[in-house]
C-alpha positions in Angstrom: 4.1 -8.0 57.8 6.2 -11.0 57.8 4.0 -12.9 59.9 1.1 -12.3 57.7 3.0 -13.2 54.5 4.1 -16.4 56.1 0.7 -17.3 56.9 -0.2 -17.1 53.3 3.1 -18.4 52.0 1.6 -21.5 50.3 -0.7 -19.1 48.1 1.9 -16.9 47.2 4.1 -17.0 44.0 7.0 -15.1 45.8 7.6 -12.8 48.5 10.6 -11.2 50.4 10.9 -8.5 53.1 14.1 -6.4 53.0 15.6 -2.8 52.6 15.3 -1.3 49.3 16.2 1.9 47.6 12.7 3.4 47.4 9.2 2.6 46.4 10.0 2.4 42.7 12.8 -0.1 43.2 10.7 -2.2 45.3 7.8 -2.2 42.6 10.3 -3.1 40.0 11.9 -6.0 42.0 8.2 -7.4 42.4 7.6 -7.1 38.8 10.7 -9.2 38.1 9.0 -12.0 39.8 5.7 -11.5 38.3 4.2 -14.5 36.4 1.1 -13.0 34.9 0.4 -11.3 31.5 -1.3 -8.4 32.7 0.1 -6.2 35.5 -0.9 -3.5 38.0 0.2 -2.7 41.5 -1.8 -2.0 44.8 -0.5 0.2 47.5 -1.4 -0.7 51.0 -4.0 2.3 51.2 -5.9 1.0 48.3 -7.9 -1.9 47.1 -9.6 -3.3 44.1 -13.2 -3.9 43.9 -14.9 -7.2 43.6 -14.6 -8.3 40.0 -12.1 -5.9 38.9 -9.6 -8.4 37.6 -12.2 -10.3 35.6 -13.6 -7.0 34.1 -9.9 -6.1 33.1 -9.3 -9.3 31.4 -12.3 -9.2 29.5 -11.1 -6.0 27.8 -7.4 -6.7 27.3 -5.5 -9.2 25.0 -2.6 -10.2 27.1 -0.5 -10.6 23.9 -0.8 -6.8 22.9 1.2 -4.0 24.0 -1.5 -2.1 25.6 -2.8 -0.5 28.8 -6.2 0.2 30.4 -7.5 2.9 32.8 -10.9 2.6 34.5 -12.5 4.8 37.2 -12.2 4.8 41.0 -13.6 5.9 44.3 -11.8 8.0 46.8 -12.4 6.8 50.3 -11.8 8.1 53.8 -9.3 6.9 56.4 -12.0 4.8 57.8 -13.1 3.3 54.3 -16.2 5.5 53.7 -16.7 6.3 49.9 -16.2 10.1 49.2 -16.3 10.8 45.5 -16.0 8.9 42.3 -13.1 9.9 39.8 -14.3 9.6 36.4 -12.5 10.3 33.2 -13.6 10.4 29.8 -10.4 11.2 27.8 -6.4 11.0 28.2 -4.3 12.7 25.8 -0.6 14.1 26.0 -2.1 17.4 27.7 -3.4 15.2 30.4 0.1 14.7 31.8 1.0 18.1 31.9 -2.2 19.3 33.5 -1.8 16.4 36.1 -2.9 18.4 39.1 -6.4 18.6 37.6 -6.6 15.8 35.1 -4.9 13.0 37.1 -6.2 9.5 36.9 -6.2 6.7 39.9 -3.2 4.5 39.7 -4.8 1.4 41.2 -7.4 1.5 38.4 -4.5 1.3 35.7 -3.4 -2.0 34.1 -1.0 -3.0 31.3 0.4 -6.0 29.7 3.7 -7.6 30.3 4.8 -6.6 26.8 4.1 -3.1 27.5 6.2 -3.1 30.8 9.1 -4.5 29.0 8.8 -1.8 26.4 8.9 1.0 28.9 11.6 -0.6 31.0 9.8 -0.3 34.3 9.7 2.6 36.9 12.4 5.2 36.9 13.9 4.7 40.3 15.3 8.4 40.6 11.6 9.4 41.0 10.1 9.1 44.6 6.7 10.7 43.9 5.6 10.7 40.4 7.0 7.5 39.0 3.5 6.3 38.3 2.8 9.6 36.1 6.2 9.0 34.3 5.6 5.4 33.4 2.1 6.2 32.3 3.4 9.0 30.1 5.6 6.5 28.5 3.1 4.2 27.9 0.9 6.9 26.3 3.6 7.7 24.0 3.5 4.2 22.6 -0.4 4.2 22.5 -3.3 5.8 23.8 -4.9 3.5 26.8 -8.2 1.8 26.6 -10.6 3.8 28.8 -13.7 2.0 30.6 -16.3 3.3 32.6 -16.4 0.5 35.2 -15.1 1.4 38.8 -12.2 -0.9 39.4 -10.6 0.4 42.6 -10.7 2.6 45.7 -8.0 4.8 46.8 -7.7 6.1 50.4 -7.1 9.9 51.3 -5.3 10.5 54.7 -2.9 12.8 56.2 0.0 10.2 56.4 -0.3 9.3 52.6 3.0 9.8 51.0 2.0 12.5 48.5 -0.3 14.3 51.3 2.5 14.2 53.7 5.1 15.8 51.6 3.3 18.1 49.0 6.5 20.4 48.5 8.6 17.4 47.6 5.8 16.3 45.1 5.5 19.7 43.4 9.4 20.0 43.2 9.8 16.6 41.6 6.6 17.5 39.2 8.1 20.6 38.4 11.5 19.1 37.4 9.8 16.4 35.3 7.7 19.0 33.3 11.2 21.0 32.8 12.6 17.9 31.1 9.6 17.4 28.9 8.3 20.8 28.2 10.0 23.6 26.4 7.9 26.7 27.0 10.2 28.0 29.9 8.3 31.2 30.0 5.5 29.6 31.6 7.8 28.2 34.6 7.3 31.2 36.9 3.5 31.0 36.3 3.8 27.3 37.1 5.8 27.9 40.3 3.1 30.3 41.4 0.5 27.7 40.5 2.0 25.0 42.7 2.7 27.4 45.6 -1.1 28.2 45.7 -1.7 24.3 45.3 -0.1 24.0 48.7 -2.6 26.1 50.3 -5.5 24.5 48.7 -6.9 22.4 51.6 -6.2 25.3 54.0 -8.2 27.7 52.1 -10.8 25.4 50.4 -13.6 26.6 52.6 -12.7 30.3 52.1 -15.0 31.5 49.1 -12.6 34.3 47.7 -9.2 32.5 48.1 -10.5 29.1 46.7 -12.0 30.8 43.7 -8.7 32.5 43.2 -6.9 29.3 43.2 -9.4 27.8 40.7 -9.2 30.6 38.1 -5.1 30.6 38.5 -5.4 26.9 37.7 -7.5 27.4 34.6 -5.4 30.2 33.5 -2.1 28.1 33.8 -3.8 25.0 32.1 -5.0 27.1 29.3 -1.6 28.2 28.5 -0.1 24.8 28.6 0.1 23.6 24.9 1.7 20.5 24.1 
């Protein structure tokens, strides 16, 4: 990585390679040196589509405190397009049904003013720091939602959230507990995420996959925020 960065050093505003305390910390450090007025971050597995930045700039006023969400393609490990991730609405319930209602992080952009207002990423979070910071943005204002496809995100077995689903679920559960006061649903939610762990294994089993599907609908229908 260092050799590649050195090769492109004349074209980069700033870079460094050193130990950090986690992904959220590294991203926060990066944004401390950002010189633009519209922000996003791109993980190593993902990529922006040609024209994405021009499209985003056409919708956003960099002086505002705003954020924008576009659509995305999932791609295979080899880069083959699998499925388009589309959304038509984001409300408060979206964040409490994020297993089903999630939107692709590399297709999310926001202004410098918005980033300063939310205070960056919560560095105590290892897996859902994007969900958390987008929720904070939502509490300030709803996002601009556009139909254009802005990015591709890669699905593979070594991705952090795929590799450690139990840790992701545990962190998400605790996040919900801090935001959501209907504790009578926590046992239901625990069963929900337990079933979620077996989703890929039983996806081709007609009975079990339908059981998970209906359980998700039941849980989501009982979450009211």
